[in-house]
N, C-alpha and C positions, 0 to 999 in steps of 0.2 A: 504493500500500500504506500509506504514512504521509502522508496528506493533512493531518491535524490532529495537531499535537504539543502536549503538555501542559507549560506553563511555570508554575512555582510556587516558593515559597520552600523552601529546603533546611533541615532541622533542624540545630541546632548539631552540629558534627562529634563532639563528646564523647558524643553520644547513640548513635553508631554503634559496634557492637562491633569492627568493623574496616572498612577501606576497601580497594579494589582499584585499583591503577594498572596499566592494560593497554596495551601498545604494539603497534602494527601497523607493522613496518618495511617499507621498500622498498629494493631493492639500490642505488638511485641515491644518489650522494653529491654531488648538484648542487642548489644552491638554485633554479636556473632550470629544472629539469626540469619538463616538462609531462605526465609520465606519472603514476605512482602517487604518492600523498601518503604522508607519514609521519604517524602519529597516536599520541598517548598520551591516554587518558581516565581520569578518576577517578570511580569508581562506588561507591556504598554502598547497602546494603539495610537497611530498617528497617520492621518490621511488614508485610512483604510488598510493600512499594513499593521500586522501584529508582530511585535518584537519580543522574542524570548531573551531577556536581558541578562538574567543570572539564574542559576539553578543550584540547589543542594539536593543530592539524591544518594542515599546510602542506608546501611543498616545502623541505626543509632538508637540511643535511649530517648524516652519521651522528653526529658529535659533538654537534650541537645536539639531535638526537633523544634521546640519552642524557641531555643536560642537562635535558630536560623532566621526566624522572623525578625528578631532584634538585630541580627547581623545585616539583614536586608534593609531594615530601617536605617542603620548607620551608613550603608552603602548609598542609599538614595540621598541621604544628607540634607533633607529639607528642600531640595531643588524643585520638588513638586509634591502634591498630596499623594499619600500612600494608603490604599485600602488593604486590609488584611482579612483573609477568609480561610476557613478550614472546612473541608468536606465533613458533613455531619448529617447523615441520613438517620432514619428512625432507630437503627441498630447502633449507630455510632454516637447518638446524642448523649446517653449517660456517660460515655467515655470522655466526651468533650466537657461536659458539665462537672464531672467528678474528678477528672485527672488533668486534662490539658488547660482548662481555664484557671484553676488554682495555681498550676505551674507558671502560667503567664504572670500572675500577680507576684509570685515569689521571685521570678527572674527580674521583673520590673523593679522590685525593691533593690535588688543588687545593682541593676543598671542605672538606677536613679531616674528612670522615666518609665511610663507604662504604655503598652500597646493595647489597643482595643481590637481584638480578633473576633470576627463575627462568624457564626456557623452558616455554612451553605446547606440549607435544608431542602432544597428542591428535590423533587422526585425525578430520578434519572433513568433513562433507558439503559440497556446493558452496555458494558464498558466498550466493546468493540464498535458498536453502532454509534455511540456518541463521539468516540475518537475519530472514526472514519467520517461520519457525517459532518462534524464541525471542523475538523482540521485538514482533512485531505483536500477539499476544494480550495482552501486558503493556500495550502502548499503548492497545489497544481497551478494556481494563479500567480504564484510568486509573492504572496502576501503573508507568508509565515516565515519570519526571518530569525535565524539564530545568530547571536552576538559573536562575531568572528574573534573579538578580543578575548573571549572565554573558551575558545576552541581547545586549548591545551589544559583546561581545568578538568580534572578527573570526573567531577560531578556532571559537567556538561557532556563529557564523553560517554558516561553511562546513559544520559538522556538520549544521545544520538543512537546508541546501540539499541535502546528500547524502542525508539521510533522505527528503526529499520526492522525490528522484530514483530511489528504489529501485523497480525493476520487474524482471520476469522476464528481460528481454533484456539486463540489465546494461550498458546503453549509457553510463552515467555512472560516475565513480569512486565507489566505495563503501567506501573505506578507513576512514572514520570510523565508519559503522554497523557495519562488520566488527569494529572494535576494541571498540565498545560491546557487541556480542554476546559477544565473548571475556570482557570484564570481568563481564558479567551471569552468564555460565556459571560462571566461577570463583567469584564471590560466592555464587551459589546453591549450588554444590557444597560450599563451605566451611560454609554455613549448615546444610545437611543433615547433613554429617559431624560437626558440633558439637552436634547435637540431644542433649538430656539423656537419658541412659539410666540407669534406676534399677537398682541392684544390691543384693541383700539379701533378707531374709526378707519374704515377702508378709504384709501386715497383714490379719487376718481379723476381720470384725465378728461378735462372738459372738451378737448378737441375731438373726442370720440362721440360726442352727442351734438 
C-alpha cells in the first residue's frame, strides 16, 4: 500500500496555525515487550499537505510514553499552538483515566509546566481500513510528507518500516501508521471546523441591477 514514501523539508513551525501531537498507547509497561509499540507523532497541515514532523515509536514504559508528549512540546517551542491527543476508545478509556492522565500530572510537576492531553474517543473502523482510507490517497497525491531532517532518527525509521509493512492481513505492527492516521484526522477536523464563515449583510453590486 505504501511502497514509496515522500521525504522533504518541513516548513518553519511558525508557519503552521497549529500542530497535533497524537499518541497511540499500548497497555504494556515493559521496555522489553515485543508486542505493541507505543507511539507519539507530531503532525501539521499547511496548504493541504500533511507533514509528519517528528515521531517517537518504541517499546517503552507508560511514563516514558507521556514524557514524549512533553518532549514534543519542548521541540515545538511555542512557535505555534500544540494540541495533544491520545487514542482512547471504550476499552482504553479506564487506562487513560486511571494511568496515563495521573502520569501526565506527575510529569508536569517535574517539568514545571502541564500539558492538557485530550482523549480521542471517536468510534473507529478497523485499523487497516482507516490507515489505507485516510493516508494512502494523501501519499499517492504527494500530500503526506515525512520530515527529511528526521530520516536518520531510529524512531522515524521504525515508522517508515511500519508504513511499508501495511497490508490487509495486518501481519506486522502498525502502531505508528495508526497514530499518524489519528493525528491527520484530528488536524483535518480542526482545519475544517476553523474555516472562515462570513456573517453580515451581503454586498450587492449595483451594476448588476
